[in-house]
C-alpha positions in Angstrom: 79.7 39.4 42.5 77.4 41.6 40.4 78.4 42.6 36.9 78.7 46.3 37.6 81.3 45.7 40.3 83.6 43.9 38.0 83.0 45.8 34.8 86.3 46.6 33.0 87.8 50.1 33.0 87.9 52.1 29.8 91.2 52.7 28.1 91.4 56.2 29.6 90.6 54.9 33.1 93.2 52.1 32.7 95.8 54.7 31.6 95.0 56.8 34.7 95.5 53.7 36.9 98.7 52.8 35.2 100.2 56.2 35.2 101.7 56.2 38.8 103.5 52.9 38.0 105.0 54.4 34.9 105.9 57.6 36.7 107.7 55.8 39.5 109.7 53.7 37.1 110.8 56.8 35.3 111.7 58.5 38.6 113.8 55.5 39.6 115.7 55.5 36.4 116.3 59.3 36.8 117.7 58.5 40.2 120.1 56.0 38.8 121.6 58.2 36.0 121.7 61.4 38.1 125.2 62.0 39.6 123.5 63.9 42.4 121.1 61.0 43.2 120.5 62.0 46.8 118.9 65.3 45.7 117.5 65.3 42.1 116.5 61.6 42.2 114.6 62.2 45.3 112.9 65.2 43.8 111.7 63.1 40.9 110.2 60.6 43.4 108.5 63.5 45.2 106.9 64.5 41.9 105.4 61.0 41.7 104.3 61.4 45.3 102.5 64.7 44.4 101.0 62.9 41.3 99.7 60.1 43.6 98.2 62.5 46.1 96.5 64.5 43.3 95.0 61.3 41.9 93.9 60.2 45.3 92.2 63.5 45.9 90.4 63.4 42.5 89.5 59.8 43.0 88.1 60.5 46.5 86.0 63.4 45.2 84.6 61.1 42.5 83.7 58.3 44.9 86.8 56.1 44.6 86.6 54.7 41.0 88.7 51.6 40.4 91.7 53.5 38.9 92.0 55.6 42.1 93.1 52.6 44.1 96.5 52.8 42.3 96.9 56.3 43.6 95.8 55.3 47.1 98.4 52.5 47.1 101.2 54.7 45.8 100.4 57.5 48.2 100.8 55.2 51.1 103.9 53.4 49.7 105.8 56.6 48.9 104.9 58.2 52.2 106.1 55.1 54.0 109.3 54.6 52.0 110.4 58.2 52.4 109.7 58.4 56.1 112.8 59.6 58.0 114.9 59.5 54.8 118.0 61.6 55.2 118.8 63.9 52.2 122.1 65.8 52.4 122.1 65.3 56.2 118.5 66.6 56.6 115.9 64.1 57.8 112.7 64.2 55.8 110.2 63.7 58.7 107.3 65.6 57.3 106.4 63.3 54.4 103.1 62.3 55.9 101.9 65.9 56.1 100.9 66.2 52.4 99.0 63.0 52.7 97.1 64.3 55.8 96.4 67.6 54.0 95.1 65.7 50.9 92.6 63.8 53.2 91.6 67.0 54.9 91.0 68.8 51.6 89.0 65.8 50.3 86.8 65.9 53.4 86.3 69.6 53.1 85.5 69.4 49.3 82.9 66.6 49.6 81.6 67.7 53.0 80.4 64.1 53.4 81.4 60.7 54.5 79.6 59.1 51.6 82.8 58.6 49.5 84.3 56.7 52.5 81.2 54.6 52.9 81.2 53.9 49.1 84.9 52.9 49.4 84.1 50.2 51.9 81.0 49.1 50.1 82.9 48.7 46.9 85.6 46.6 48.6 82.8 44.5 50.2 81.6 43.7 46.7 85.0 43.5 45.0 88.0 42.6 47.1 90.4 42.8 44.2 90.3 46.6 44.5 92.4 46.3 47.7 94.8 44.0 45.8 95.4 46.7 43.3 96.3 49.2 46.0 98.6 46.6 47.7 100.2 45.9 44.3 101.8 49.4 44.5 104.2 48.0 47.1 105.1 45.1 44.9 105.6 47.5 42.0 107.9 49.6 44.2 109.9 46.6 45.1 110.2 45.5 41.5 111.4 48.9 40.2 113.8 50.3 42.9 116.8 48.1 42.0 118.5 49.4 45.2 122.3 49.2 45.3 122.3 47.5 41.9 125.1 48.5 39.5 124.6 46.2 36.5 126.1 47.6 33.3 122.7 47.3 31.6 120.8 48.4 34.7 118.5 50.8 32.8 117.5 48.1 30.4 116.3 45.9 33.3 114.6 48.8 35.0 112.8 49.8 31.8 111.7 46.1 31.4 110.5 45.9 35.0 108.6 49.2 34.7 106.8 48.1 31.5 105.9 44.8 33.0 104.7 46.3 36.3 102.7 49.0 34.6 101.3 46.3 32.2 99.9 44.4 35.2 98.0 47.5 36.3 96.7 48.0 32.7 95.5 44.4 32.2 94.1 44.4 35.8 92.0 47.4 35.1 90.9 46.2 31.6 89.9 42.8 32.9 86.3 41.8 33.2 86.7 39.0 35.6 88.2 38.2 39.0 90.2 35.4 37.5 91.7 37.8 34.9 92.7 40.3 37.5 94.4 37.6 39.6 96.2 36.2 36.5 97.4 39.7 35.6 99.0 40.2 39.1 100.4 36.7 39.4 101.8 36.5 35.9 103.2 40.0 35.9 104.8 39.6 39.3 106.5 36.4 38.2 107.8 38.0 35.1 109.1 41.0 37.1 110.8 38.5 39.5 112.4 36.7 36.7 113.8 40.0 35.2 115.2 41.0 38.6 116.7 37.6 39.1 118.4 37.7 35.7 119.8 41.2 36.6 121.2 39.9 39.9 122.7 36.8 38.3 124.5 38.6 35.4 126.6 41.1 37.4 129.3 40.3 40.0 127.9 42.2 43.0 130.2 40.2 45.3 133.2 41.6 43.5 131.7 45.1 43.4 131.1 45.2 47.2 134.1 43.1 48.1 132.0 40.3 49.7 133.1 36.7 49.6 130.8 34.4 47.7 128.9 32.0 49.8 128.4 28.5 48.5 124.8 27.8 47.4 122.9 25.2 45.5 120.2 25.5 42.8 117.5 24.0 45.0 118.2 26.6 47.7 117.8 29.3 45.1 114.5 27.7 43.9 113.3 27.5 47.5 114.1 31.2 48.1 112.0 32.1 45.0 109.1 29.9 46.2 109.3 31.6 49.6 109.2 35.0 48.0 106.2 34.1 45.8 104.4 32.7 48.8 105.0 35.8 50.9 103.8 38.1 48.1 100.9 35.8 47.3 99.6 36.1 50.9 100.2 39.8 50.9 98.5 40.6 47.7 95.5 38.3 48.0 94.6 38.3 51.6 91.7 40.7 50.8 90.0 37.6 49.3 89.0 36.9 52.9 86.5 39.7 52.4 84.8 37.6 49.7 84.7 34.5 52.0 83.1 36.6 54.8 80.6 38.1 52.3 79.5 34.8 51.0 79.1 33.4 54.5 77.1 36.4 55.6 74.9 36.2 52.4 74.2 32.5 53.1 73.1 33.2 56.7 70.9 36.1 55.7 69.5 34.1 52.8 
């Protein structure tokens, strides 16, 4: 991989790439403290969706710089997660329309397919760009804390938000593939530990009136290993691109 493709982002670019992670964490916390969660909490999340779409549009116009992959990932995740969500009995089935409009405006603005061509060329040179976009789903999973009523829930949510956003920051500031991989793996494991501690320190069985099922420590360890394996495959499957590129380069060479 050439040096230009893996050059670290500036602090400002890293902040831009980290912003949607921070924004979603804040919107999740707003949803938890809001007594009218189904309305205002959802509105806060839609603000993050608008932010993600705006970042995607700007990134598209500028030829998809590295930080814009965060916005691409969050645009897709929030559109997917809010598809057919019912708010006050009304199904939100038009959530993909703003995404389609953003793509349409980007095409009209640039009047060219060159940004799309550059998008695929950059991924061909640097597969970790796709991992950054995919990490938006991992971040979403780490910060939603769905149906969790821990007395110190906001503390855990804040910790998960800072860790998840920190992954994006160190990823963008890294100057090597190894550094980017370590940022994602290390941050994801820390976020998993935070979530596990949260689950283990409040009696959700008592809260929901569900009988506790007998379990053993090795089953819990195996469950965590399974989770890590699944997310490892999901986040790093784009590395196949690098294998194909190397094989193609050797043949042409």
